[in-house]
C-alpha positions, -999 to +999 in steps of 0.1 A: +141-436-023+126-466-015+089-464+001+106-476+038+138-451+036+113-428+027+089-434+057+124-430+078+129-402+064+096-385+073+095-399+105+129-383+113+118-345+098+084-352+119+102-357+150+126-327+145+090-310+138+076-318+170+109-306+187+105-272+172+070-272+180+072-282+216+102-256+222+081-228+207+048-239+231+074-242+261+082-204+256+044-193+248+061-178+214+027-169+201+035-135+190+064-115+176+074-101+208+077-136+227+097-150+193+122-173+204+156-185+186+155-212+163+192-229+148+185-263+137+220-283+133+206-308+109+193-306+071+161-325+078+153-302+109+161-270+087+140-287+059+112-290+087+110-254+099+114-240+060+089-262+051+066-248+082+075-212+076+064-212+037+027-229+054+030-198+079+025-223+108+061-208+119+069-171+116+097-148+118+100-122+136+134-109+126+163-124+121+168-159+139+140-156+157+105-174+153+073-179+169+043-205+163+008-196+148-009-222+163-040-219+145-021-223+108-004-251+127-037-269+135-048-264+100-019-281+086-017-309+107-057-312+103-052-313+062-022-336+069-047-363+088-070-364+056-041-370+031-020-399+051-039-428+048-013-454+057+023-460+057+029-464+018+008-427+011+031-409+043+063-421+022+051-405-006+037-375+006+069-364+026+089-380-002+073-351-025+074-327+002+111-331+003+117-329-033+096-291-032+115-280-001+147-285-021+135-266-048+140-236-057+114-229-080+089-248-063+053-232-064+028-237-035+000-218-042-029-240-050-047-238-081-070-209-084-109-211-077-130-214-104-146-178-096-108-167-091-100-178-128-131-153-140-117-125-120-081-132-130-097-129-171-112-093-154-076-083-144-063-088-175-087-069-193-079-039-172-043-043-167-035-048-207-059-016-214-029+010-217-040+041-198-010+063-196-010+095-205+007+101-232-011+069-255-039+057-233-075+059-229-088+056-193-125+059-214-116+026-230-105+008-199-138+022-179-161+015-213-144-024-209-157-024-167-191-011-176-196-038-200-187-063-173-212-048-152-241-049-175-235-081-186-236-088-149-273-077-149-267-036-138-290-011-158-274+011-182-288+041-160-268+028-132-236+023-150-218+057-164-186+070-183-180+105-174-157+123-192-148+162-196-154+173-232-122+184-238-106+152-225-125+124-241-098+097-235-099+107-197-128+091-185-144+080-152-169+050-146-192+059-117-218+025-111-241+022-084-258-012-066-290+001-049-297-005-012-331-009+006-324+020+034-326+056+019-310+068+053-282+052+049-254+068+038-237+053+006-201+035+005-178+044-021-155+025-037-127+044-051-095+036-072-078+049-105-073+034-138-046+056-150-014+044-144+024+055-144+043+059-182+063+027-186+092+020-214+087-012-224+125-010-239+133-007-200+111-034-185+121-075-184+087-083-197+060-058-214+044-037-192+014-036-206+010-074-207+000-092-179+028-118-171+023-146-142+052-163-135+070-170-100+041-168-079+036-130-093+016-104-118+041-086-138+023-054-156+025-015-153-008-012-130-007-047-117-010-034-081-015+010-087-040+009-094-059-015-113-055-041-086-082-028-064-101-013-094-107-049-106-114-063-074-149-034-070-160-043-104-157-081-097-174-073-062-201-055-076-207-088-104-201-112-075-227-091-053-253-089-082-248-129-086-254-138-055-287-119-054-272-094-026-292-072-013-274-043+004-292-019+029-271+012+021-260+019-019-228+007-029-208+029-052-181+025-076-159+053-089-131+045-109-112+074-120-084+087-142-055+113-136-044+106-101-010+102-114-010+135-133-029+154-108-014+186-120-023+177-153-057+166-153-074+149-119-109+129-121-116+127-088-112+162-086-135+170-118-159+148-103-165+169-075-167+195-090-190+184-121-208+158-116-206+151-076-235+131-070-218+096-081-193+103-055-214+115-021-212+086+004-206+082+042-173+066+039-145+055+012-124+024+005-093+032-014-062+029-021-029+038+002-025+008+024-019-028+021-007-056+040+034-056+050+056-089+042+087-096+053+117-108+028+103-143+033+076-136+023+058-138+062+027-112+073+040-087+096+007-064+097-022-054+079-023-015+072-055+006+072-045+042+060-066+074+075-050+103+065-022+118+041+002+146+040+000+173+015+026+171-014+036+202-025+067+218-043+084+251-041+105+267-067+134+293-053+149+319-074+178+344-070+192+365-095+224+387-091+242+408-118+269+384-115+306+392-134+332+380-147+347+352-127+379+368-118+364+393-100+344+374-076+314+388-055+309+379-018+270+377-027+279+344-052+240+333-059+250+298-058+268+299-026+237+316-013+213+295-024+232+265-013+237+277+022+206+280+023+194+245+011+221+236+039+196+249+065+164+237+050+182+198+045+196+200+078+163+212+099+137+191+114+108+202+117+085+196+150+078+164+160+040+158+160+017+128+163-021+124+153-044+099+165-036+079+138+002+081+142-002+076+175-020+044+167+001+036+142+031+035+167+017+016+194+008-014+171+036-006+153+054-018+187+043-053+188+062-063+152+098-042+162+113-058+194+145-038+188+124-003+192+092-018+211+101+008+242+106+038+221+075+034+200+057+029+232+073+062+245+059+075+217+026+068+215+023+076+258-009+094+264+013+117+285+027+132+249+054+113+226+089+114+243+115+135+222+144+115+225+126+084+221+115+101+190+147+107+177+163+074+179+127+061+161+129+086+132+174+079+129+162+042+123+141+046+094+134+075+073+095+062+067+089+063+102+106+099+106+084+109+080+052+098+098+067+116+127+070+155+110+059+179+082+092+170+059+111+191+035+140+184+012+158+202-017+153+179-046+166+202-078+192+228-086+201+250-117+225+278-117+251+297-139+254+301-175+296+297-183+322+280-164+344+312-165+312+336-150+300+344-118+258+332-119+236+354-129+206+333-121+200+303-094+166+280-093+158+254-070+129+230-061+123+217-027+098+191-020+075+192+011+052+165+028+032+185+053+015+166+084-025+174+079-035+203+095-006+225+085-011+246+054+013+251+025+014+291+032+024+282+065+052+256+056+066+284+033+068+308+059+091+285+077+110+278+045+111+318+044+129+320+079+153+288+071+166+304+040+173+333+054+177+356+024+153+381+014+169+381-019+157+346-027+119+338-039+100+315-028+064+303-047+045+270-043+042+253-078+007+242-087-026+246-069-022+240-035-039+204-027-068+209-002-061+196+037-083+176+061-079+163+093-076+124+094-112+111+095-118+089+125-113+054+130-145+044+141-155+011+156-180+011+124-149+013+104-127-008+120-155-035+131-156-054+099-118-050+091-107-066+125-136-099+118-125-105+081-090-096+091-091-118+123-105-153+099-081-148+073-050-140+089-048-150+126-026-131+148-014-105+122-017-072+137-035-042+123-018-009+119-036+025+115-013+043+096-010+085+077+002+079+042+034+102+034+024+104+003-004+116-016-038+095-030-071+105-046-083+106-013-073+137-003-100+154-025-125+131-009-115+137+025-114+176+019-149+172+002-164+160+037-164+125+024-144+102+052-116+079+027-097+052+044-067+034+024-071-002+029-064-035+003-057-064+021-032-071-001+003-080+015+032-065-005+067-071-004+092-049+010+105-031-016+074-014-028+074-042-057+081-020-087+052+008-083+061+040-102+091+017-112+105-011-132+085-045-133+058-037-116+046-069-094+019-083-074+021-117-053-006-138-072-016-147-033-019-114-020-042-105-052-061-131-047-064-128-006-070-090-011-099-098-037-119-122-003-113-096+022-125-068+001-153-085-007-159-095+029-158-062+041-176-050+018-207-071+024-206-060+064-199-028+055-233-027+030-255-038+059-250-013+082-279+011+083-284+047+086 
């Protein structure tokens, strides 16, 4: 393409862009709830829209509906003005942009900063240290991270590996950057370094080798939870290098056993055997990140406060059985199945707490189709039952946020095809809302099964329980400030985890624990606990910057 032709194409594309921007401004479409439809009918207009979406200057609220992020668009224009010097340069720049826009393999992420490259090396070392229960060693991973802290100038007395005598590979790294105010409660930075098992034969790439490809980091633990664990180590290194003097102590605990808590859990063990390194005014942990749509646009930044209780129950029914030609009316499989069907069809009572009420109030701004119902659910007068029913039906995660859930997950019974079953067992998995007990839920299951012959027994030791910690201004203030600077107009979404983290132990121990990472994830979960686990490179680097800034602000809060 000649320079003249390139300039013409660039000018036409700019005109198409201006028309879209003017339409959005005229409609005051500056937020998801004010989004308007855009349907470019020409190639250049479509390329212009695609380019602005990629730069997050225009964002998609839902299919076909868009809104303008004015601060980001202003920054995009300012960046262009610095680059566009002369008509010839304009043609070159827009010619390159056009080529990128039409390439499915193009990468728009900027080159990593030198400090990001240093962090990447730390992250790679942690990710590539195998910490599975079967073959790995959390102790080795902790030792490697400890070496980075001592190399940065931390005294050996402030960097320790603590491991049970009978589990030498399940070590936990604890370290402290001391503050100046002895009355200020410490800030705890918590993350687990153990990972879920991964069979290399099943993966597209070696799960224990960090691979950067297509804008993602791939590996087991790339997101869960070595992303945050590596950021905490990196944060302490950077603070030391800057000569930062916090008011309160900053403590980190990289622990082992979160993924296999029924075997051993490092946080539980530390609280029992070495509680001092975990004592803090509050803790930051995994459990919530940012939400992206399927095009990579940021929808909301989540902050977790509280989580459900994970609990399995074993159900067992025995029967004399007999020959299948002489059937009994109390067939064990039939009786168990009837009870399980009642459990599967039952909705536990609708119940909101301050966190879940705030969650639906904030989520309403990102869900135009369900906004009215979500506002009705979160109303101060109490949740509207009909609105809650519609929201529950629309999304299983929303339903799980509104109530305790219990479902059958396993069943086993019978011993021969021509014999009546003598024994049937089943497993029911429950996720119990904070404020309710394992025993209380068991009693409800007994009522639903409605068969005194079926025994119901909790599996394992019950998890500790605690109400959700308060989302105070002291906690939310730094998050709002830094998120507002990094991601203007992206709403902050309080959440309650429907799964489980180590926060269940620290919350129950009186250490308010909040899930916050600043790392935006794909809608499919990024393969955590599954195959080809991944995290966006952009998300990891942004989360690192976000966490570093909020830690500095928390660190200066006095006692």
